[in-house]
C-alpha positions, -999 to 999 in steps of 0.1 A, spaced: -48 197 -153 -13 211 -151 17 190 -161 28 187 -125 -6 172 -116 -3 149 -146 32 138 -135 20 132 -100 -7 109 -113 18 90 -134 42 86 -104 14 76 -80 2 49 -105 37 36 -109 41 35 -71 7 16 -68 18 -9 -94 51 -15 -76 33 -19 -43 9 -44 -57 37 -64 -72 54 -66 -38 21 -73 -21 16 -104 -42 51 -117 -34 48 -110 3 12 -118 11 1 -144 -15 13 -173 6 -9 -160 35 -42 -155 17 -66 -177 -2 -62 -181 -40 -85 -156 -57 -76 -129 -34 -72 -95 -50 -49 -68 -38 -55 -31 -40 -40 1 -26 -64 28 -14 -60 61 3 -83 76 29 -84 112 41 -75 119 78 -71 151 98 -35 161 107 -30 186 135 2 206 136 6 235 161 -32 237 167 -40 239 130 -60 210 113 -48 199 78 -60 173 54 -37 143 54 -38 108 40 -36 72 52 -26 46 26 -37 10 29 -28 -23 13 -60 -43 12 -69 -79 2 -103 -87 -12 -114 -124 -10 -132 -125 -44 -142 -161 -37 -159 -155 -4 -197 -153 -4 -195 -122 18 -168 -106 -4 -147 -102 27 -117 -78 28 -89 -69 52 -63 -43 56 -28 -59 54 -7 -29 59 -13 8 65 7 39 65 -8 71 79 -2 107 89 11 117 55 7 151 38 2 136 3 -9 103 -12 25 101 -29 43 101 5 21 74 18 26 53 -14 64 58 -11 65 45 25 41 16 17 65 5 -11 95 9 12 77 -13 40 68 -39 14 103 -40 -1 117 -45 35 93 -74 41 102 -90 8 139 -85 15 134 -103 48 116 -132 31 144 -135 5 170 -135 32 152 -162 51 148 -184 21 185 -183 13 192 -193 49 170 -224 45 191 -236 15 
């Protein structure tokens, strides 16, 4: 593993941790207690000028650990990114914007 690959893994883990922190703040009021959040990436095909490339979709998921069926749902997705890092960065931006809106509304209610 090169140092660049290692640095990317460190950065991706930090972005996931940040996304999960924001996810708990944004979505916890809307899910059952015992729900576990996770960030996962799936591969997709991207087409550019007739060429097909591997791309990524990044998903914020909620797993209802207390459900008998162990149900899950996708809460937020970002797709059509060239790298997992790009998807994570956009997911964090989206969650930060949602959290910022929540904070603004709570100050208006005071």
